[in-house]
Structure formats: structure tokens, C-alpha cells
C-alpha positions, 0 to 999 in steps of 0.5 A: 499500500503506497504513502497515498492511500495509508493517508486516505485510510487514515483519512476515513478512519479520523472522519469515523472516530470524529462522527463516531462522538456525534453520533454513538456507535451506529454511525460509525458500524455502518461506514465500516461496512464501507470499506467493501467500497474501497476498490472503487474509490481508491485513485488508480483502482481498476474499478471505475464502477461500484458493485452491488455489496457496495452499493448495497453497504451504501444504502444501508447508511443512514442518511444524516450520518453520511450526510454529516461524515461528508460534511466533517471531512470536508472542513478538515484540509481547512481545519488542519491548515493543509490548502487543498485545491481539488479539480473536475 
């Protein structure tokens, strides 16, 4: 696993921990089930389309849990003073 992939996994674990403090254990458990989606979100992966296991895991995550996780993850670079500009 390359440094970039390790950083991404670390970021996901950090976000799950932050969400756990807000939503108890249900949300982190739901998010941990998204590990089956990893092959579809790692940059450079040959798998471009998620399989049914990934889609089912995503659908099982509570809407508020998922939205809060995305919101928290999107604020981390600013909070960590890490300038980030993402292209299309």
C-alpha cells in the first residue's frame, strides 16, 4: 500500500472517529461497512463502477450519518491548515 493510500485510509479512520463522537456507535458501524467500496474509490483503481455489495452498504448508511461524515471530511483540510484545491 502506497503512502497516498495509507493517508486516505488514515483520513477515513479519523472521520469515522469524529463522527462516532457525534452519533454514537451506529454511524461508525455503518461507515465501517463501506470498506467493501474501497476498491472503487482509491485513485488509480481499475474498478471504476461499484459492485452490488458496495451499493448495498452505501444504502444501509443513515442519511444524516453519511451527510455529516462528508461535511466533516470536507472541513478537515481547512482545520488542519492544509491547502487543498481539487479539480474536476
